[in-house]
N, C-alpha and C positions, 0 to 999 in steps of 0.2 A: 585280892583285887588290886588294881592299879592304885598307886599312892594318891591320897585325897588331894594333895596340893597340885599334883600334875593334872588331875581331872578338872579341878576348879579352874586352873589356868586355861585348859583346853576349851572348856565350855564358855568361859568368858571371851576367848578369842573368836569363837564361832558365833557369838551373838545370842546364844541360847540363854534362857532364864528359867529359874525354877517356877513351875506352874502351880497355881493353887490347887489344881486337881491332879497332883502327882500320884502315880500309881500306888495303891494300897494292896495288901494281900487279898486274894480272892478266895471265895468258898462257894459251895453249891447252896442254892437257896433252900429254904425250909420245905418248899413244895417239890424240890428235886427237879425242877424244870429249867432253871436259869442259873446264872452265876451272879453273885453279889460281892461287894467289897466287904471287908471284915467289919465295917460299921453298918452294913445292911443296905447300902445303896445298889440299885440295879446296875449291872454292867452289860453294856452292849458290845459284843465282839464284832468289830468291823476290821477284818484281817486283810493282810496282803502277803502274797507268797514272794518272798525275797530270798529264795533258797541259797543263792551263792553270795549273799551279802558279806559274810566274814571272809570268804575265800578270794573274792575278786576285786573288792572296792578298796580305794584309798580312804584315809580318814576324811579328807575333804569331800570326796564323792559320797561317802556314807552320811555325812552331815547334810549334804544337798538332798539326798534321798529322804532322810528322816524329816527334814524341814517340810518337804512337799507333803509327805503322808500325814504329818501332824496337822498341817494346814487344811487338808481335805477331811479331817476328823476321823481318820483311821485310829484304831485303838490297839491293834496287835500286829506285830511284824513277825512272820514265820520264817525262820532262818536256820541253817544247818551248820553244826560245828565241824563235823567231818564230812566235807561236801562231796557232791556227786561227781563233779568233773575233775577226776584225779586229785581229789582233795587231800590225799595222803602224800603224794610225791611232787605235785606242782605247787610251789610255795605261794603264799598270799602276796599281796602287793608289796610287802616289805621284806620278802625273801625268807619268810618263816614257815616251817612245817609244824603240824600239830603234835606229832608223836615221835618218840625215839624208836627207830627201827620198826616203825609201823605197829608198835605194840600198844594196845589200848591201856595196858596196866602202867605204862610209863609215858605220860604226857610230857612233851618237851617244854619244860619250864625253866627259865633263867632268872636270876636275881635282878631286881630293879624294874622300873617301868619302861614300856615300849621296847622290850628286848626279846619278845617271843610272840608266837601266834596267839596265845591265850591273853596276853596283854591287850591285843587289838580287840579280841572278843569282849574283854572287860570294858574297853572304851566305848564300843558300840552299845553295849547294854546300858552304860551310864548315860550316853548321849540320848538314847531312847527314853530313859526314865526322866531326864530333864525336860523332855517334850511331852510328857504324859503318856508315853507309849509303853506297852508291854512287849516282851520278846517271847514268842512261841518258839522255844529253843529245842530243836531236834539234836540230841547228842550225836547222831550219825545218820547218814543216808542209808537206806536199806541194803544197798549193794555190798556193804561191809559185813553183813551177816547172812544174806541170801543172794548169792550170785545168780544173775539171770542173763541170758544172751551174751555170755562172755564178759559181762561187766562185773568188776570186782576190784580188789581181791577180798575174799572173806577173811577178816582178821579177828572176828569175835568168837570167843568160846563161852561156855557157861560160866567159867570162873572169871575170866577177865572182864566180862560184861558187868558183873557186879562190882568189881574193883573200880572200873572206869566210872560207873554210875555213882558210886560213893564219892569219888574224887570230885566229879562235877557238882554233886549235891553240896559238898562242903564248900567248894569255891563260890557258889552262888547262893548259899544259905541265907544271907542277909539282903539279897537283892529282891525287893518286893515286886519287881516287874517281870518275874520269870514264870512261864508256864511250860512245863515239860511236855514234849510231843515225841513219843517213841515211834518206832516203825520206820518210816521213810519210804513210802511207795512200794512196799513189798507185802506179799501174802505170808501167812504162817503155813508152811508146807509140811512140817514134820515136828517131832517132839524137840529136836535140838533148837529149831527156830523159836519155839514157844519158851523153852527154858532160857534162851539168851535174852529175850525181851522181858520175861518175868524177873530174871535176876538183875537186869539193868534197872528195872523199876524198884526192886528191893534195895539196890545200892543207892539210888536217888533218895528214897525215903529215909534211909539211914543217914546219908550225908547231909541232907538239908533239914532233918528232924521233922519231916512232914509239912514243911511250910508252903509248898507249892503244889498246885494241881497237876495231874498227869493224865494224858490221853494217848491215843495211838493213831498214826496216820497210815491208812491202808492203801492197797492198790486201787486202780481206777474202777469205778462202779462197785466199790466195796465199802465195808463198814467195820470198825473196830468191834462192834457188837458180836459178830460171828465168832470171833476168837476169844474175847476177853470180857464180855458183858458182865459176867458174874464175879469177876476178879475185884477184890476190895480196893486195889490200887488204881483202877480205872475210874476216875472221877466223872468223866463225861464221855459220850461216844462221839467220835469223829468219823464222818463219811468222806469218801472221795467220789462224789457223783460224776466227776470226770468231764471230758471235753466233748460230749455230745449235746445236742440242743433240745432234746425231746423230754417232756415231763414223764410220759408213761414208761419210757425205757430206763430212766435214771432217777429223776428227782422225787418220784413218789416214794422212794425208799426212805426219805427223811421221815415221812409219817409212819412208816413201818418201825423205825427205831424209836420214835416218840411213843409208840404204843407198847413197847416192850416192858416186861416186868422182870426184876424190880425197875422202878422208874429211874432214869438217868437223863440229864440234859443231852441234847443232840445238836451237832453243828456240821455243816458241810465245809470241810477244810480245804477242798479243792474242786470247785465247779468249773464250768467252761471258762477259759481265759478269754480276755479281749484280744482280738487280732491273732487268734490261734487257728491253725488248720482244723476245720470242723471235723470231729471224729478222726483226726489225724489223716484226713483225706482231702487235701487242698485241691488236687486236680479235678475232683468231682464235686466238692462242696464248698470250695473257697475258704476264706478266713472269716472267723466270727466277728461280730460288730457289737456295739454297745447294747442294742436291744436284746441280744442273746444273753448278755451279762445281767441285764435288769430282770429278765424273765426268771433266770436261775435264782436270783436273790429273793424275789417275792415268792416264788414257788416254795423255796426252803423256809423262809421266815413265816409265811402264812400256814405252812404245814407243821409248825411246831418248833423250828430251830430257834435257839436263844440268841443267835447272831449269824454272821455270814462272813466268808472269806472271798475277797476279790483276787483276781490274778491277771497279769498281763504277760503275754508270751515273750516279750523282749525284756521285761523287768526281772522275772524270776531268774533268768540266766545272765542279766546285766550285759546284754549284747552291745558290742561295738564292732566297727569294721575290722579291728585288729584281731577279733576272736572268731573261732570257727562257729558259724551259726548252727543252731539246733532246730530242726523242723521249720525252716524258712521264716524267721522273724521279719517283720515288715519295717521296723523302725529301730533306731538306736534307743537305748533305755532312757537317755536324758530327754528325748522327745516323747517317749511312750508314757512317762509318768503323768502327763496332762491329757491323756486320751479321754473321750467323753465318759466311758463307763467308770473310770476312776473318780471322776468329778461327781457323777450322778448318784453313786451309792450312799453318799452322805445324806441324801434326801430320805432314803429308806430308814436310816438310823433316826433322823429327826422326826419322821412320821411316827414311828413306834414309841419314841421317847416322849411324844407329846400327849400320850394317853397312859392310863395306869398300865404298868409294864409287867408286873409279876403275876397278874391274874389273866393273862392272855392265853387263849387256847385255840387250836385249829378247829374249824367247823365248816366244812364244805356244804353242809346241809342248809346253810343260809341261801344257797343258790338253787333255784327251781330249774330242773333240767328242761331243756327245750326238746322239740321234736325236729330232727333227731338230736339226741344228747351229745353226739360228736361235734355239734355246733356249740352248745352250751350245756354242761360245763366244758366240753371240748376235749381234745386229745392232742398228742404230739407237741408241737410248738405253741398250741393255742388253747392250753388248759387254763380255765378259770379256777382260782382257789380263794378261800375265805378264812378269816380269823375273827375272833371277837373276845371281849371281856367275858369272863366266866359268868358274871351276873347279868350280862346283856347291856351294860351301860354304853358300849360302843361296839361297832363292827366295821370290818374292812373287807372289801372284795376286790381282788386283782383281776382286771380284764386285760389280757395281753393283746387283744385286738378290739377294734371299735364296733363290736356287735352289741345290739340291745340284749339285755338280760333281765331276769325277774328275781326279786329277793323276797324271802319269807320275813316280813317285817315283825312278826310275832316272836321272833328270836330276841327282839330288843325289849328292854325294860322301859317303863315310862309311857305316858299317854301320848306324847308328841316326840317326833324324831326329826332332828336336823340333819340334812344330807349335804355332802360336799363332794366335789371332784378334786382329787389330788393328782397333780402331774408328776410322774416319777422322773421325767427328764429335766424339770426345772425346780421342783420342790414347791411350786406355787399351788395354792388351794382356791377354789371358787365355790361359794355357797350356792346350792341349788334351791333350797327352800325348807320349809317346815311342814311336816305331814303327820296325819293321824297314824298312830301305831296300830294298824289293823290289816289282817289278810296279807296279800302279796302286792308288790308294786314293781312296775317295769321302769328301768332306767336305760337311757341311751347315752353313751359317752359323747363328750363335746365334739369330737372329730371322728367321723366314721371310718377314717383311714385304717386299712387293715394292718398297717405296720406300726400303729401308735397305741401305746399301752396307757391305762389309767387305773387309778384306785378310787373306788367309791367308799366314802367314809360316812357312817351313820352314827349319830350321837343321841343318847337320851337327853332331850332338851333340858330336863330338870337338873342335869349335872353341870351345865354351863361350862363345858370344855371350851378351850380356846381354838384358834385356827389350826387345823391339822398340819403338822410339820413345823409349827412355830417353835423356835428354840427358846428355852427358858433363860 
């Protein structure tokens, strides 16, 4: 790692300070549904896709980006060591390339701080740690082991994948804020692909002595579970539900992975991005907006995901006018980091952290189907979903539109139930009232607008929970 004196001076000059909640090592919870820190505290994964972070940004820009994401209560930054956009041959902002002769077995490492590509990766990892952020570190984008549509080159073999993994593992063994993400937007199409990924995982485990969690980032509308669910090195499943806006076509897959045996935590590591061409078809469907982003988040979280990843189409590529745009970005990245969706997803985190966290389960049976059921619980972009405490001490129903709906109150514990409306756009809660816990009850969102989403929160009155979304 970069010399401690150099890092301390850099952090001081950037105005960062050690946070009391600095990242601690993570593990899977005892019930196998969530992640927790090594001292047992629940961990909410609020991620951001910053794929080109190491490859395209200067130190100053990286600090600006990390400051923004820490301020918006993100917890994980997903970034790629061997980046997608000619990450082997186009140098980083300081003129450094990652490998000698594009050989994964020989990373290009020079003596002293700030002298090579990996020194800059070290700096970003440390800057993230100082702000309480984890790095979801992809050792490589998938084009380096599974070339598709002429994109490549394929540089990994079964042998050098393990060597490279072991080297990375050793280098970041003592960094508590690392989570390994294998894959990189590719499918496993043959035995060679499987062996490369498996061997890289073996190398990481050997190099870091098993100190960090490992998952796999699949192709769009796919899941790591299809390829590696039974592998002992896969600590949790990652989905890429992708850039479509409909629940039925994509996001219901989160519940599918939640129900798999053996039980493993599940996360959507790449849902629809904000300001992204919807389904890659801007001429017919335009670009996504913050409501698309919110729907994906609550669909995933209420269907059993232990956290959620946000993404912005300009941010993942760190678009500026000097760079070739990919798929029609609308903004430069420095403007995009404050778009509404990025600001609003912290409210989802606050909501779930304001109630018992590790006992939460998905339960759409809370929702009484209407006639026709395509209205409630709905379909497509308008699917209602629900989650609750396993013992019934609280429940939450996500309404993506302002339609009345009916709830089975008997799913709740206690004789009395306190009801609230939680606004996903502002994070504000409004108390509705206290009701007898019996039968079913109809609720109508505060604003019947068809484009406005709400969360109904129900609490067992005897538990005396605080205001939904209130931060501790």
